[in-house]
C-alpha positions as CSV (number, residue, x, y, z in Angstrom):
1,Q,-44.0,-6.5,21.5
2,V,-43.6,-9.3,19.4
3,Q,-41.2,-8.8,16.5
4,L,-39.6,-10.4,13.5
5,V,-37.5,-9.0,11.5
6,E,-36.2,-11.0,8.1
7,S,-33.3,-10.2,6.7
8,G,-30.7,-10.8,3.7
9,G,-32.6,-10.6,0.7
10,D,-31.0,-9.7,-2.7
11,L,-30.8,-10.2,-6.0
12,V,-28.4,-12.9,-6.9
13,Q,-27.4,-14.8,-10.2
14,P,-28.6,-18.9,-10.4
15,G,-26.1,-21.2,-8.5
16,G,-25.5,-18.5,-6.5
17,S,-25.9,-18.4,-2.2
18,L,-27.8,-15.9,0.4
19,R,-28.1,-16.3,3.5
20,L,-30.9,-14.7,5.7
21,S,-31.4,-14.0,9.0
22,C,-34.5,-13.5,11.5
23,V,-34.4,-11.5,14.7
24,V,-37.1,-12.5,17.2
25,S,-37.8,-10.4,20.0
26,G,-40.7,-9.5,22.6
27,I,-40.8,-13.7,23.6
28,D,-38.1,-16.7,25.4
29,F,-37.0,-17.7,21.7
30,S,-35.4,-20.9,22.7
31,A,-39.4,-21.5,23.8
32,Y,-40.1,-21.3,19.8
33,V,-40.2,-23.6,16.8
34,M,-39.0,-21.7,14.3
35,E,-39.4,-22.5,10.3
36,W,-39.2,-20.7,7.1
37,Y,-41.9,-19.6,4.5
38,R,-41.9,-18.5,0.8
39,Q,-44.1,-17.2,-1.4
40,A,-43.9,-16.7,-4.9
41,P,-45.8,-14.4,-7.3
42,E,-49.6,-15.1,-7.7
43,K,-48.6,-18.8,-5.5
44,E,-49.4,-20.0,-2.1
45,R,-46.9,-19.3,0.7
46,E,-45.0,-22.5,0.6
47,W,-43.3,-24.1,3.5
48,L,-40.1,-25.1,3.4
49,T,-37.8,-26.0,6.4
50,I,-38.4,-26.1,10.0
51,I,-36.3,-26.1,13.6
52,T,-37.8,-27.1,16.7
53,Q,-36.5,-26.0,20.7
54,K,-34.0,-29.0,20.5
55,G,-32.7,-27.8,16.5
56,N,-34.2,-31.2,14.7
57,T,-34.3,-30.1,11.9
58,N,-36.7,-30.8,8.5
59,Y,-37.6,-29.4,5.2
60,L,-39.4,-29.6,1.9
61,E,-38.3,-32.5,-0.1
62,S,-37.6,-29.9,-3.2
63,V,-34.8,-27.4,-1.1
64,K,-33.2,-30.0,1.1
65,G,-29.2,-30.3,0.7
66,R,-29.4,-26.6,-1.1
67,F,-31.5,-24.8,2.5
68,T,-29.8,-25.7,6.0
69,I,-32.2,-24.0,8.4
70,S,-30.5,-23.2,11.8
71,R,-31.1,-21.3,15.2
72,D,-29.1,-19.1,17.7
73,N,-30.8,-19.0,21.1
74,A,-28.2,-17.0,22.9
75,K,-28.5,-14.0,19.7
76,N,-32.7,-15.2,19.4
77,M,-31.6,-15.4,15.2
78,V,-32.7,-18.3,12.4
79,F,-31.0,-18.5,9.9
80,L,-31.7,-19.9,6.3
81,Q,-28.7,-20.7,4.5
82,M,-29.6,-21.5,-0.1
83,N,-27.3,-22.9,-2.1
84,N,-27.9,-23.2,-5.5
85,L,-30.0,-20.8,-5.7
86,Q,-32.6,-21.3,-8.9
87,P,-35.4,-18.5,-10.5
88,E,-37.8,-20.5,-9.1
89,D,-36.3,-20.1,-5.6
90,T,-37.7,-16.1,-6.1
91,A,-40.2,-15.3,-3.7
92,V,-40.9,-13.4,-0.4
93,Y,-39.3,-15.1,2.1
94,Y,-40.8,-15.3,6.4
95,C,-39.8,-16.4,9.4
96,R,-42.5,-17.6,11.7
97,A,-42.1,-18.7,15.4
98,T,-44.7,-21.2,17.2
99,S,-44.9,-21.4,20.6
100,Q,-45.5,-25.3,22.6
101,A,-49.0,-23.3,22.4
102,G,-50.0,-22.7,18.9
103,V,-49.6,-19.0,18.9
104,R,-47.9,-18.3,15.8
105,Y,-45.5,-15.0,14.5
106,W,-45.3,-14.1,11.2
107,G,-42.5,-11.4,10.1
108,R,-42.8,-9.0,6.5
109,G,-40.6,-10.7,4.6
110,T,-37.7,-10.3,3.0
111,Q,-37.5,-10.7,-1.2
112,V,-34.8,-13.1,-2.7
113,T,-34.8,-12.6,-6.0
114,V,-32.9,-15.1,-9.0
115,S,-31.8,-13.8,-12.0
116,N,-29.3,-13.6,-14.5
């Protein structure tokens, strides 16, 4: 059974930081591209960042320089370091795994709220 479980979401003040984690089981993690998405209330789910099997990364322009994706293949985990968070970053954050064949798995998300 494939499972992706996100954690690390919290309530944080503007300007604060959070580190999200996603632990993956049931697949050959190192063979999968990993991505983070988010979905704010009443908005479409938004792609944020990707890390390939080889560790190459790319980011949505609006988070570039503030968010950093990384992975630990030994622990089957992907991370999202988020700095200088702003109220508009408030959303549920999801990780996704995609195989070379295009099979995709989603986690259930973790809530990030940025507010005073």
